[in-house]
C-alpha positions in Angstrom: 10.0 59.2 -56.5 11.2 58.7 -52.9 14.1 56.3 -52.3 15.9 54.6 -49.4 19.1 56.7 -49.7 18.8 58.7 -46.5 18.0 55.5 -44.5 20.9 53.6 -46.0 23.4 56.4 -45.5 22.4 56.8 -41.8 22.2 53.1 -41.0 20.5 51.3 -38.1 16.8 51.6 -37.3 15.6 54.7 -39.1 12.0 56.0 -38.6 10.3 58.2 -41.0 7.8 60.7 -39.5 5.1 62.8 -41.1 1.9 64.5 -40.0 -1.4 65.3 -41.7 -4.1 67.8 -40.7 -2.4 71.1 -40.1 -4.7 73.0 -42.4 -8.2 71.8 -41.5 -10.7 73.8 -39.5 -11.8 70.6 -37.6 -10.4 67.4 -36.1 -7.1 66.4 -34.6 -3.7 66.6 -36.2 -2.3 63.1 -36.8 1.3 61.9 -37.1 2.7 58.5 -38.0 6.2 57.0 -37.4 7.3 54.1 -39.6 10.4 51.9 -39.5 10.4 49.9 -42.8 11.7 46.4 -43.0 14.5 46.7 -45.6 13.6 43.2 -46.9 9.9 44.0 -47.3 9.5 47.6 -48.5 6.1 47.9 -50.3 6.3 48.8 -54.0 4.9 52.1 -55.0 5.4 54.2 -51.9 5.1 57.9 -52.6 3.8 61.1 -51.0 0.3 60.3 -49.9 -1.1 63.4 -51.8 0.1 61.9 -55.1 -1.7 58.6 -54.6 -5.3 57.7 -55.2 -7.4 56.6 -52.2 -7.5 53.0 -53.5 -3.7 52.9 -53.8 -3.2 54.5 -50.4 -5.5 51.9 -48.8 -3.5 49.0 -50.5 -0.2 50.4 -49.4 -1.5 51.1 -45.9 -2.3 47.4 -45.5 1.2 46.4 -46.7 2.9 48.9 -44.4 1.0 47.8 -41.4 1.8 44.1 -42.2 5.5 44.6 -42.7 6.8 47.6 -40.7 7.0 48.9 -37.2 4.2 51.5 -37.2 2.9 54.0 -34.6 0.1 56.6 -35.0 -0.6 59.4 -32.6 -2.7 62.6 -32.4 -2.9 66.0 -30.9 -6.4 67.0 -30.0 -8.4 70.1 -31.0 -7.9 71.3 -27.4 -4.1 70.9 -27.7 -4.1 72.6 -31.0 -6.0 75.6 -29.5 -3.7 75.7 -26.4 -0.3 75.4 -28.1 -0.8 76.4 -31.8 -0.9 74.0 -34.8 2.9 73.7 -35.3 3.6 72.7 -31.7 0.6 70.3 -31.7 1.8 68.7 -34.9 5.2 68.3 -33.3 3.6 66.8 -30.2 1.8 64.2 -32.3 5.1 63.4 -34.0 6.9 62.9 -30.7 4.0 60.7 -29.5 4.2 58.6 -32.7 7.9 58.0 -32.3 7.5 57.0 -28.6 4.8 54.5 -29.7 7.1 52.4 -31.9 7.7 48.9 -30.7 11.5 49.5 -30.6 13.1 53.0 -30.3 14.7 54.1 -33.6 18.4 55.0 -33.8 17.5 58.0 -36.0 14.4 59.9 -37.1 13.7 61.5 -40.4 11.1 64.3 -40.1 9.2 65.8 -42.9 9.6 69.5 -43.0 12.1 72.2 -42.0 11.9 71.9 -38.2 12.5 69.2 -35.7 10.1 68.8 -32.7 11.9 70.3 -29.7 10.9 67.4 -27.4 12.3 64.7 -29.7 15.1 63.2 -27.6 16.7 61.2 -30.5 19.1 62.0 -33.3 17.0 63.4 -36.1 17.2 65.1 -39.5 14.5 67.4 -41.0 13.9 66.8 -44.7 12.1 69.4 -46.8 9.5 67.6 -49.0 10.5 64.4 -47.2 7.4 62.5 -48.2 8.6 62.8 -51.9 12.2 61.9 -51.1 12.4 59.3 -48.3 10.5 56.0 -48.5 10.1 55.9 -44.7 8.6 59.4 -44.6 6.4 58.5 -47.6 5.1 55.4 -45.7 4.4 57.6 -42.6 2.5 60.1 -44.8 0.3 57.3 -46.1 -0.4 55.9 -42.7 -1.1 59.3 -41.1 -3.5 60.3 -44.0 -5.5 57.0 -43.9 -5.8 57.2 -40.1 -6.9 60.8 -40.0 -9.3 60.4 -42.9 -11.0 57.5 -41.0 -11.4 59.7 -37.9 -13.0 62.4 -40.0 -15.4 60.0 -41.7 -16.4 58.7 -38.2 -16.9 62.3 -36.9 -18.9 63.1 -40.0 -21.5 60.5 -38.9 -21.7 62.0 -35.5 -21.9 65.6 -36.8 -23.6 65.4 -40.3 -23.8 68.4 -42.6 -20.2 69.6 -42.6 -19.1 67.2 -45.3 -16.1 65.9 -43.3 -16.4 62.5 -45.0 -15.2 64.2 -48.2 -13.5 67.5 -47.2 -11.8 65.9 -44.1 -12.3 69.1 -42.2 -10.4 71.3 -44.7 -11.9 74.7 -45.4 -13.8 73.8 -48.6 -16.5 76.0 -49.8 -19.2 73.6 -48.6 -17.6 73.3 -45.2 -17.5 77.1 -44.7 -21.1 77.3 -45.8 -22.1 74.5 -43.3 -20.3 76.4 -40.6 -22.4 79.5 -41.3 -25.6 77.4 -41.3 -25.0 74.9 -38.6 -22.6 76.8 -36.3 -19.4 75.6 -34.7 -19.2 71.9 -33.5 -17.1 70.7 -30.6 -14.5 69.4 -33.1 -13.9 72.8 -34.7 -10.6 74.6 -34.0 -11.8 77.8 -32.4 -8.4 79.6 -32.8 -8.5 79.1 -36.6 -9.5 82.3 -38.3 -12.8 81.3 -40.2 -14.1 79.6 -37.0 -12.8 82.3 -34.6 -14.5 85.0 -36.8 -17.8 83.2 -36.5 -17.6 83.1 -32.7 
């Protein structure tokens, strides 16, 4: 289970940052930055992938109510122009810049720091399972991106985005063959590129 050890050791305002949506064939990549209130940390924070949708939704509401939270995206066009890693990092930097107050330090999920992040920062491998702040960011990013994909699914029915969230599921790949490529598909991703 994640804990608050990294944040306590560093001290000051520490933001956890995570992104979701690197693997999908469609939709933006979404990042969240969260600075938890040490006196109001929601109980049960964990890597969003380990939580049920119901639990994520409940925690999301608690995080939004108690923490300094910012969500940002990199668009499909930006993903195509700069590659998915750079786009994910761009979304992370935007999320950090969107916080109400700048953090003293940033904990980033992963092995690399975004190169445009002009603040002291530490990358943490499997950070969403080790740091409460990153776990909170993973939950916020997941909820926000999922909602975008559900909305896009209503505008572009047939791809199953309301359940596969744009990931390359069997039904999504089949829909791509039958319906063709939508404006929200990432044309540089191999399964989409091969179709074009």
